[in-house]
LOVO-641876 format. One record per atom (N, C-alpha, C): x, y, z. Coordinates in steps of 0.001 Angstrom, whole numbers, padded with zeros to 6 digits, always signed. Example, Ala and Ser with C-alpha at 12.3 -4.5 7.8 and 13.67 -1.06 7.14 Angstrom:
// LOVO-641876
+013190-005690+007800/+012300-004500+007800/+013200-003300+007800/+012850-002250+007080/+013670-001060+007140/+012900+000030+007870/
END
This chain:
// LOVO-641876
+000898-001181-000015/+000066-000007+000065/+000817+001298+000031/+000730+002130-000946/+001533+003315-001247/+001034+004429-000197/+001720+004973+000629/+001252+006049+001493/+001605+007367+000699/+000587+008211+000642/+000741+009491-000009/+000809+010544+001069/+002187+011224+000975/+002387+012152+001833/+002473+013495+001282/+001553+014524+001410/+001621+015672+000926/+002575+016643+001492/+003380+017452+000697/+004511+018301+001376/+004173+019625+000775/+004044+020512+001759/+003979+021992+001255/+004593+022998+002296/+004566+024248+001957/+005266+025287+002753/+005311+026455+001889/+005280+027555+002439/+005244+028867+001838/+006718+029135+001192/+006747+030206+000403/+008012+030425-000355/+009077+030668+000830/+010164+030149+000409/+011435+030297+001460/+011334+029624+002661/+010559+028680+002623/+010496+027968+003963/+011285+026598+003908/+012011+026323+002805/+012807+025070+002701/+012169+023844+002222/+011085+024038+001313/+010253+022945+000959/+011208+022127-000005/+011781+022576-001003/+012585+021777-001943/+013850+021163-001252/+014395+021694-000244/+015473+021029+000429/+014783+019929+001258/+013622+020183+001951/+012903+019083+002554/+012696+017965+001637/+011953+018214+000371/+011794+017046-000562/+012914+016274-000735/+014199+016873-001096/+015404+016095-001501/+015651+015377-000233/+015448+015790+000932/+015818+014785+002181/+014815+013656+002231/+013573+013838+001762/+012618+012612+001731/+012905+011631+000688/+013574+012204-000425/+014209+011416-001615/+015316+010634-000880/+016114+011203-000144/+017379+010559+000416/+016988+009469+001237/+015704+009484+002002/+015381+008487+002825/+014483+007460+002173/+014528+007414+000901/+013817+006176+000140/+012496+006508-000395/+012007+007772-000141/+010715+008053-000646/+010694+008530-002142/+009518+008308-003052/+009570+008685-004294/+008917+010145-004199/+009514+011246-004848/+009070+012464-004657/+008707+013060-006111/+007392+013550-006113/+006791+014269-007248/+006673+015654-006927/+007063+016660-007912/+007162+018068-007665/+006202+018714-008754/+005292+019327-008104/+004123+019939-008961/+004998+021104-009966/+005979+021892-009351/+006430+022805-010223/+007144+022246-011432/+007877+021017-010995/+008668+020489-012163/+007501+019908-013350/+006623+019516-012780/+005485+018906-013649/+004875+020041-014646/+004966+021296-014080/+004258+022331-014988/+005478+022660-015957/+006606+022778-015480/+007833+022932-016357/+007775+021900-017532/+007591+020571-017264/+007567+019641-018276/+006351+019758-019250/+005252+020122-018773/+004112+020427-019479/+004121+021663-020361/+004955+022632-020068/+005153+023861-020645/+006354+023697-021727/+007266+022763-021552/+008392+022898-022500/+007898+022213-023758/+008797+022431-024927/+008632+022026-026155/+008004+020496-026076/+006986+020234-026739/+006384+018855-026785/+005492+018635-025630/+005605+019676-024654/+004791+019211-023462/+003180+019288-023763/+002279+018633-022868/+000923+018554-023301/+000236+019793-023072/+000881+020790-022394/+000040+022022-022267/+000318+022962-023441/+001395+022693-024210/+001696+023729-025265/+000602+023918-026320/-000053+022826-026751/-001132+023004-027737/-002258+023826-027144/-002916+023216-026126/-004120+024120-025627/-003751+025618-025047/-002490+025668-024612/-001991+027182-024278/-001798+027932-025619/-001517+027441-026656/-001219+028219-027993/-002609+028563-028487/-003683+027665-028192/-005011+028130-028609/-005603+029550-027650/-005304+029217-026384/-005832+030308-025531/-005033+031582-025466/-003563+031372-025476/-002617+032367-025454/-001685+032339-026394/-001876+032640-027734/-000922+032301-028754/+000419+033089-028674/+000382+034246-027896/+001530+035105-027756/+002419+034602-026813/+001993+033605-026037/+002841+033116-024889/+003586+031846-025329/+003556+031515-026632/+004317+030440-027176/+005681+031007-027861/+006797+030566-027259/+008028+031188-027745/+008977+029940-028051/+009357+029641-029336/+010241+028421-029733/+009504+027150-029326/+008179+027119-029521/+007562+025751-029351/+007206+025436-027806/+007531+026316-027061/+007328+026162-025561/+006444+027362-024869/+005856+027105-023823/+005101+028298-023125/+006105+029040-022434/+005995+030275-022538/+007075+031350-021955/+006339+031753-020649/+006879+031393-019617/+006441+031960-018264/+006720+033493-018163/+007501+034138-018739/+007932+035412-018676/+006580+036171-019559/+006187+035574-020591/+005113+036230-021397/+003887+035939-020549/+003710+034786-019944/+002471+034601-019140/+002479+035574-018086/+003465+036020-017383/+003427+036981-016437/+002870+038188-016748/+003302+038604-018024/+002955+039889-018625/+001518+039756-018870/+000885+038569-019447/-000533+038556-019700/-001315+038518-018315/-000820+037836-017439/-001575+037884-016102/-001614+039222-015532/-000708+040131-015805/-000749+041633-015379/-001659+042300-015968/-002138+042029-017209/-003072+042794-017937/-004467+042289-018258/-004576+040911-017981/-005893+040232-018342/-006409+039662-016988/-007520+040274-016504/-008079+039787-015223/-008370+038406-015093/-009040+037743-016239/-009415+036421-016048/-008497+035432-016630/-007119+035985-016782/-006173+034984-017579/-005725+033823-016598/-005662+033998-015205/-005401+033140-014221/-006245+031863-014367/-007530+032298-014384/-008605+031140-014285/-008520+030388-015536/-008253+031054-016647/-008319+030107-018066/-006923+029274-017985/-005868+029942-017449/-004518+029093-017464/-004793+027837-016443/-005357+028011-015277/-005776+027098-014335/-006577+026048-014999/-007631+026355-015731/-008452+025500-016313/-007838+024463-017416/-006672+024959-018011/-006078+024135-018946/-005050+023451-018176/-004135+023905-017263/-003115+023389-016599/-003337+022253-015523/-004366+022690-014809/-004544+021918-013543/-004928+020450-013784/-005952+020203-014805/-006111+018820-015241/-004879+018051-015546/-003850+018756-016468/-002778+018102-016961/-001822+017842-015759/-001679+018651-014884/-000919+018344-013577/-001441+017143-012859/-002625+017148-012728/-003405+016125-012073/-003015+014826-012708/-003095+014711-013927/-002796+013528-014755/-001179+013063-014589/-000320+014104-014536/+001137+013828-014258/+001365+013196-013085/+000528+013763-011970/+000580+013268-010484/+000145+011841-010577/-001084+011559-011148/-001585+010239-010997/-000707+009081-011647/-000117+009611-012880/+000827+008711-013629/+002163+008405-012767/+002522+009411-012079/+003757+009126-011214/+003361+008332-009887/+002088+008496-009348/+001783+007639-008231/+001753+006157-008774/+001075+006157-009959/+000882+004609-010557/+002083+003932-010690/+003190+004738-011205/+004379+004080-011590/+005494+003883-010390/+005062+004617-009255/+006187+004662-008120/+006140+003411-007483/+007381+002946-007154/+007492+001505-006463/+007913+001772-004945/+008078+002999-004408/+008417+003216-003029/+007177+003053-002240/+007465+002785-000945/+006307+002688-000006/+005743+004102+000456/+006392+005032+000209/+005862+006545+000490/+006247+007356-000662/+005013+007915-001098/+005150+008866-002335/+004939+010288-001653/+005904+011169-001835/+005817+012493-001208/+005358+013370-002587/+004286+014138-002414/+003698+014962-003322/+003938+016416-002875/+005044+017013-003631/+005491+018340-003458/+004707+019452-004047/+003640+020010-003330/+002464+020780-003883/+002654+022236-003109/+003096+023195-003692/+003287+024552-002974/+001905+025121-002458/+000872+024889-003200/-000480+025445-002797/-001354+024178-002422/-000811+023452-001684/-001575+022179-001362/-002929+022633-000631/-002861+023326+000460/-004017+023745+001174/-004896+024752+000490/-004236+025703-000265/-005054+026695-001002/-005846+025935-002079/-005284+024933-002819/-006027+024142-003711/-006850+023245-003346/-007010+022762-001897/-007961+021914-001278/-007560+020422-001640/-006262+020150-001758/-005722+018883-002238/-005427+018013-000989/-005557+018603+000286/-005137+017751+001354/-005854+016560+001641/-007260+016638+001321/-008000+015333+001541/-007597+014258+000617/-006870+014412-000356/-006339+013248-001321/-005030+012638-000810/-004611+013105+000389/-003267+012736+001048/-003630+011762+002193/-002681+011005+002570/-002821+010105+003785/-002371+011006+005075/-001518+011886+004673/-001032+012877+005808/-000350+013985+004999/-000045+015069+005716/+000336+016340+005170/+001549+016798+006014/+002740+017075+005408/+003861+017712+006213/+004214+019093+005718/+004237+020031+006639/+004572+021419+006411/+005934+021745+006719/+006855+022255+005757/+008100+022789+005791/+007873+024209+006402/+008623+024550+007451/+008289+025944+008211/+009560+026297+008710/+009782+027717+008889/+010811+028453+009330/+010400+029793+009940/+011116+030442+010857/+010707+031742+011258/+010615+032774+010274/+009787+033610+010473/+009388+034739+009435/+010685+035448+008854/+011589+035770+009726/+012691+036462+009362/+013686+035630+008479/+013777+034391+008874/+014506+033475+008186/+014035+033288+006741/+012753+033210+006613/+011774+033028+005360/+012352+034121+004569/+012121+035457+005062/+012476+036609+004280/+014126+036605+003779/+014975+036351+004921/+016245+036412+004463/+016624+035388+003383/+016130+034303+003354/+016455+033268+002308/+015754+033822+000989/+014592+034277+000820/+013984+034777-000320/+014825+035838-000935/+015040+036845-000162/+015840+038163-000644/+017236+037792-001063/+017986+036750-000318/+019281+036393-000608/+019519+035717-002014/+018313+035141-002500/+018354+034542-003905/+018477+035611-005046/+018223+036964-004577/+018402+037945-005631/+017443+038046-006809/+016425+037173-006632/+015509+037159-007836/+014337+037885-007932/+013956+038462-006649/+012851+039343-006499/+013127+040364-005310/+012220+041413-005497/+012335+042613-004622/+011546+042090-003426/+011714+042996-002265/+010903+042697-001050/+009445+042806-001467/+009069+043882-002220/+007549+044009-002654/+007135+042815-003238/+007887+042171-004235/+007322+040893-005046/+007156+039892-003952/+008197+039658-002985/+008071+038684-001973/+006821+038705-001261/+006582+040040-000829/+005220+040333+000123/+003996+039905-000643/+004135+040132-002056/+002922+039939-002924/+002550+038476-002999/+003664+037773-003157/+003626+036313-003328/+003050+035796-001804/+003767+036243-000821/+003295+035681+000619/+001865+036003+000982/+001437+037149+000353/-000131+037629+000522/-001104+036502-000082/-000626+035825-001130/-001389+034966-001958/-001476+033540-001181/-000424+033356-000356/-000391+032098+000382/-001057+031936+001743/-001536+030877+002136/-002089+030666+003410/-001074+031038+004293/-001277+031812+005519/-000188+032008+006557/+000371+030768+007012/+001793+030809+007372/+002424+029604+007965/+001812+029203+009143/+001262+030002+010067/+000698+029449+011159/-000603+028685+010965/-001395+028931+009982/-002577+028197+009438/-002166+026748+008904/-001064+026752+008161/-000604+025540+007550/-000013+024609+008712/+000653+025176+009560/+001030+024344+010640/-000019+023674+011449/-001098+024450+011787/-002248+023918+012431/-002806+022751+011683/-002934+022852+010404/-003498+021772+009541/-002597+020675+009443/-001325+020765+009508/-000382+019660+009318/-000360+018435+010176/-000083+017237+009688/+000075+016171+010508/+001499+015991+010900/+002389+016710+010187/+003832+016705+010667/+004362+018084+010193/+005259+018609+011029/+005983+019813+010745/+007533+019524+010648/+008117+020026+009794/+009549+020046+009534/+010148+021417+009874/+010750+021663+010850/+011135+023057+011218/+012615+023110+010387/+012780+024061+009469/+013996+023944+008579/+014968+024890+008962/+015198+025329+010326/+016095+026229+010875/+017404+025679+010302/+017805+024445+010614/+019215+023989+010032/+018966+022801+009228/+019999+022373+008393/+019858+021182+007612/+019905+019975+008384/+020781+019837+009487/+020706+018707+010320/+019513+018517+011000/+018874+019500+011659/+017653+019375+012315/+016632+019019+011391/+016501+019447+010182/+015458+019211+009198/+015679+017702+008856/+016703+017349+008600/+017030+015841+008138/+016692+014996+009437/+016738+015202+010561/+016405+014431+011738/+014891+014292+011787/+014348+015424+011552/+012737+015339+011532/+012255+014444+010399/+012753+014567+009073/+012345+013933+008051/+012544+012494+008137/+013693+012052+008821/+013885+010537+008974/+012935+010133+010226/+012672+010960+011155/+011681+010522+012250/+010210+010310+011603/+009892+011304+010597/+008482+011188+009889/+008412+009933+009208/+009691+009672+008345/+009495+008573+007583/+009471+007108+008475/+010123+007181+009451/+010216+006037+010458/+008819+005837+011095/+008184+006937+011347/+006888+006848+012016/+005700+006416+011125/+005858+006815+009713/+004839+006322+008708/+005152+004751+008478/+006472+004441+008439/+006758+003141+008020/+006414+002117+009244/+006427+002590+010418/+005978+001980+011530/+004610+001798+011657/+003766+002729+011235/+002279+002681+011392/+001831+001727+010282/+002609+001720+009080/+002127+000847+007833/+002423-000634+008187/+003591-000833+008946/+003840-002227+009509/+002727-002729+010399/+002247-001765+011353/+001217-002232+012303/-000150-002159+011770/-000373-001735+010571/-001802-001568+009941/-002349-003031+009732/
END
């Protein structure tokens, strides 16, 4: 029986690093962002339907995220139209991954897990979390966005305190060693419960 563990966390909380630690512990890890990249790349399943809806967003046979960002800033209903195209394809990608996985625990790395109402599809949910000042420092240290852009993204995400309250497990990503210890404990806990079931 495959155990589905949802992994989520707000921007800068260390979710990708945590996902890699679950992979190191022998879990199969599916990444929603990577799935979207596959769908948007040349030959990806989203290219043809996106070309119909947003022909200007197709550059060199792939969906350009830069062009989509421009479209989103000028067209109020663009996000809904994009989601209508992309969400079912992401769901298909996720289901194909789960069906092909041989690991006992499948970790589904979904940034907007709670916001999208997907927690009910999981056997349990783990939230990657860090103090707010650590989150801010991490994001701004990347040098890819301004403080205003960071605040805008954060405003669209469920607050960390709410995610923590809804989680079955929490990984505090204050240090790599501490995060790894917690991931190993979660994997051991799930495997223990599966043995006892």
